[in-house]
C-alpha positions in Angstrom: -24.0 -5.2 -13.9 -25.8 -4.1 -10.6 -27.9 -1.0 -10.4 -25.7 0.1 -7.4 -22.4 0.1 -9.5 -20.4 3.3 -9.6 -20.3 3.8 -13.3 -17.4 6.4 -13.0 -14.9 3.8 -12.6 -14.9 1.1 -15.3 -11.2 0.6 -16.3 -8.0 0.3 -14.5 -6.9 3.7 -15.6 -9.8 5.2 -14.0 -9.4 3.6 -10.6 -8.6 6.4 -8.0 -4.7 6.2 -7.7 -5.0 6.1 -4.0 -7.0 2.6 -4.3 -4.2 1.2 -5.9 -2.3 1.1 -2.8 -5.1 -1.3 -1.6 -4.9 -3.7 -4.5 -1.2 -3.8 -3.9 -1.5 -4.5 -0.2 -3.8 -7.5 -1.1 -1.2 -8.9 -3.4 1.5 -8.5 -0.7 -0.8 -10.5 1.5 -0.3 -13.5 -0.8 3.3 -12.5 -1.4 4.2 -12.6 2.2 2.7 -16.0 2.5 4.3 -17.6 -0.4 7.6 -16.0 0.3 7.3 -17.9 3.7 7.1 -14.8 5.6 10.6 -13.5 4.4 10.1 -9.9 5.3 12.9 -8.6 3.3 11.9 -10.5 0.1 8.2 -9.3 0.9 9.5 -5.5 1.2 11.2 -5.8 -2.0 8.0 -6.9 -3.7 6.2 -4.1 -2.1 9.0 -1.5 -3.0 8.7 -2.5 -6.7 5.0 -1.9 -6.8 4.6 1.3 -4.8 6.7 4.2 -3.3 7.3 4.9 0.4 5.1 1.9 2.0 6.5 -0.3 4.5 5.6 -3.9 5.6 5.2 -4.1 9.3 6.3 -8.0 9.9 5.4 -7.9 13.6 1.6 -7.4 12.5 1.8 -9.7 9.5 1.0 -13.4 9.4 -0.4 -16.0 7.2 -4.0 -14.4 7.6 -2.9 -11.0 6.6 -0.4 -8.2 6.3 0.0 -4.8 7.8 1.4 -2.0 5.5 2.5 1.3 6.9 1.5 4.2 4.6 3.6 7.3 4.3 1.5 9.4 6.9 1.9 6.8 9.6 -1.7 5.3 9.1 -1.9 1.5 8.4 -3.5 -0.8 5.7 -4.6 -4.3 7.1 -4.9 -6.6 3.8 -6.4 -10.3 4.4 -5.1 -13.0 2.2 -7.3 -14.9 0.0 -7.3 -18.7 -0.5 -4.4 -20.9 -1.4 -6.1 -23.8 -3.2 -3.3 -26.1 -2.0 -3.9 -25.3 1.7 -6.6 -27.5 3.2 -7.3 -25.0 6.1 -8.0 -22.4 3.5 -10.5 -24.7 1.9 -12.2 -25.5 5.1 -12.4 -21.7 5.7 -13.9 -21.1 2.4 -16.5 -23.8 3.2 -17.2 -22.5 6.6 -17.8 -18.8 5.5 -19.7 -20.0 2.3 -22.1 -21.7 4.7 -22.2 -19.1 7.4 -21.1 -21.5 10.0 -17.8 -19.7 10.7 -19.0 -17.2 13.2 -21.0 -19.9 15.0 -18.1 -22.5 15.7 -16.6 -22.7 18.9 -13.1 -23.1 17.7 -10.5 -20.9 16.2 -11.8 -19.9 12.9 -10.5 -17.6 10.1 -12.7 -14.9 11.3 -11.6 -15.3 14.9 -7.9 -15.2 13.6 -8.6 -12.1 11.4 -10.3 -10.3 14.2 -7.3 -10.9 16.5 -5.0 -9.7 14.1 -7.2 -6.5 13.5 -7.2 -5.8 17.3 -3.4 -6.2 17.5 -2.9 -3.7 14.7 -5.6 -1.4 16.1 -3.5 -1.3 19.2 -0.7 0.1 17.5 -2.3 2.3 14.6 -5.0 4.6 15.0 -6.0 5.0 11.7 -6.6 1.6 10.0 -7.9 0.9 6.3 -8.8 -2.6 5.6 -8.4 -4.6 2.3 -8.3 -8.0 0.8 -9.1 -10.1 -2.2 -11.6 -13.1 -2.4 -11.6 -14.8 0.9 -9.6 -12.0 2.2 -12.1 -9.4 0.8 -15.0 -11.1 2.6 -13.0 -11.3 5.8 -12.0 -7.5 5.3 -15.5 -6.5 4.6 -16.9 -8.4 7.7 -14.1 -7.1 10.1 -14.6 -3.5 8.8 -18.3 -3.5 9.2 -18.0 -4.9 12.8 -15.5 -2.3 13.9 -16.5 0.7 12.1 -13.5 0.9 9.7 -13.2 1.8 6.0 -12.6 -1.2 3.7 -11.6 -1.3 -0.1 -11.8 -4.8 -1.2 -11.6 -6.7 -4.5 -13.7 -9.7 -6.0 -15.2 -10.5 -2.8 -15.7 -14.2 -2.4 -19.4 -14.4 -1.4 -22.6 -16.6 -1.5 -26.0 -15.5 -1.2 -26.0 -16.7 2.4 -23.0 -15.2 3.6 -24.1 -11.9 1.9 -27.2 -12.0 4.2 -25.3 -12.5 7.6 -22.9 -9.7 7.2 -22.8 -7.2 10.1 -24.8 -4.1 9.5 -22.7 -1.5 7.4 -21.9 2.0 8.7 -23.5 4.6 6.1 -20.6 6.9 6.4 -18.0 3.9 5.7 -19.6 1.9 3.3 -17.1 -0.8 1.8 -15.8 0.0 -1.6 -16.0 -3.2 -3.7 -14.1 -3.7 -6.9 -15.3 -6.4 -9.2 -14.5 -7.6 -12.8 -17.0 -7.0 -15.4 -16.8 -10.6 -16.6 -18.8 -13.6 -15.2 -17.0 -14.5 -11.9 -18.8 -17.3 -10.2 -17.0 -16.9 -6.9 -17.9 -13.2 -6.7 -21.3 -13.2 -8.4 -23.2 -12.7 -5.2 -21.9 -9.2 -5.0 -24.6 -8.3 -7.2 -27.3 -9.8 -4.9 -29.4 -6.6 -4.2 -29.5 -7.2 -0.4 -25.7 -6.9 -0.3 -25.2 -4.5 -3.3 -27.2 -1.8 -1.4 -24.9 -1.9 1.4 -21.7 -1.3 -0.5 -20.1 0.8 -3.3 -19.4 -1.3 -6.2 -16.9 -0.3 -8.9 -16.9 -2.6 -11.8 -13.6 -2.8 -13.8 -13.0 -4.2 -17.2 -11.1 -7.4 -16.9 -7.9 -7.0 -19.1 -5.8 -9.8 -17.5 -6.1 -13.6 -17.3 -8.7 -13.6 -20.0 -7.4 -17.2 -21.0 -7.5 -18.6 -17.5 -10.2 -20.6 -15.9 -10.5 -18.4 -13.1 -9.0 -15.4 -14.6 -12.0 -13.2 -13.9 -11.6 -13.6 -10.2 -7.8 -12.7 -10.3 -6.4 -9.8 -8.4 -4.3 -9.0 -11.6 -7.1 -6.7 -13.1 -6.8 -4.3 -10.3 -3.0 -4.1 -10.1 -1.1 -1.3 -11.6 1.2 -1.8 -14.7 3.9 0.4 -13.3 5.2 1.5 -10.0 2.9 3.9 -8.1 3.9 7.2 -6.5 0.9 8.8 -4.8 0.5 12.6 -5.5 1.3 13.4 -1.9 4.3 11.1 -1.9 5.6 12.5 -5.0 5.5 16.2 -3.6 7.4 15.0 -0.5 10.0 13.2 -2.7 10.4 16.1 -4.8 10.8 18.4 -1.9 13.5 16.0 -0.4 15.4 16.2 -3.7 15.4 20.0 -3.6 17.0 19.7 -0.2 19.7 17.1 -1.2 22.5 18.5 -3.2 24.3 16.5 -5.7 28.1 16.0 -5.4 28.7 18.3 -8.3 26.7 21.0 -6.8 28.5 20.5 -3.5 32.2 20.8 -5.3 30.8 24.0 -7.0 29.7 25.5 -3.8 33.1 24.6 -2.0 35.0 26.2 -5.0 33.1 29.5 -4.6 33.6 29.5 -1.0 37.2 29.2 -1.7 37.2 32.0 -3.9 35.3 34.2 -1.5 37.9 33.2 1.1 40.8 33.9 -0.9 39.5 37.4 -2.0 38.7 38.4 1.7 42.2 37.3 2.8 43.7 39.3 -0.1 41.9 42.5 1.0 42.8 41.8 4.7 46.5 41.5 4.0 46.5 45.0 2.1 45.3 46.5 5.3 47.2 44.4 7.8 50.5 43.0 6.2 52.0 41.9 9.5 49.5 39.3 10.1 51.3 35.8 10.0 49.4 34.4 7.0 50.2 37.7 5.1 53.7 37.4 5.9 53.9 33.9 4.6 51.8 34.9 1.5 54.3 37.6 0.8 57.3 35.3 1.4 55.8 32.8 -1.1 55.2 35.5 -3.6 58.8 36.6 -3.3 60.2 33.1 -3.9 57.7 32.8 -6.9 59.0 36.0 -8.5 62.7 35.1 -7.9 
């Protein structure tokens, strides 16, 4: 464990609940890609994991997704590697050797930056996230553009760790990693890199039987649907404003009673009124 690890957070339960939205967004970056960019299916996945967050399909693609938070700000989560996709494997190799940013053609970092700029045009407040390859991309873009990033098991080599843009001391990237040996993310603990970020080391409790289980995003995903405290208050306030069908019927019944009583009093004073005459006629028929 790095000397620069934030020891306050060591289990999933100890993760700040607001950070769970970033691990979820990172998962949605994979889901949207594997769902063939079906926005309805992806939104269903998102809603099953967290309350009141919305996919922005116009600002989402195979590189990353944009999630709108309840306050109108955005999460831009970059996707990690699909091992079946040769373009992803090429991107991994380019980033691991540090040549991506030097190449003249359209690389993964170039596409990620293009997506970031598009999102930034629409949302003033953007937080960046991602897992693995997406975590490296997110950290890089966040540093370059002075944004806050919360990332998971960053895919990193000693070389790429040394060529990151300089960090902003006021917006250090928060890096979550598992407490087991993860070869893909092990360079997180290289002192040059670990001094520049805030590391939170979480005990791995998922995928222990898998070869790359230590690198999985599963360790950082909630076990039940997330309702952030602020969202919870908004939902409860909304519930208080919305009357149930039973409550509405009771109110209508009370209103009818009050109206009947008021008319009865009025007819005692003004029996010549048309509805009072009709009422008296009906009463006469009933008594007969």
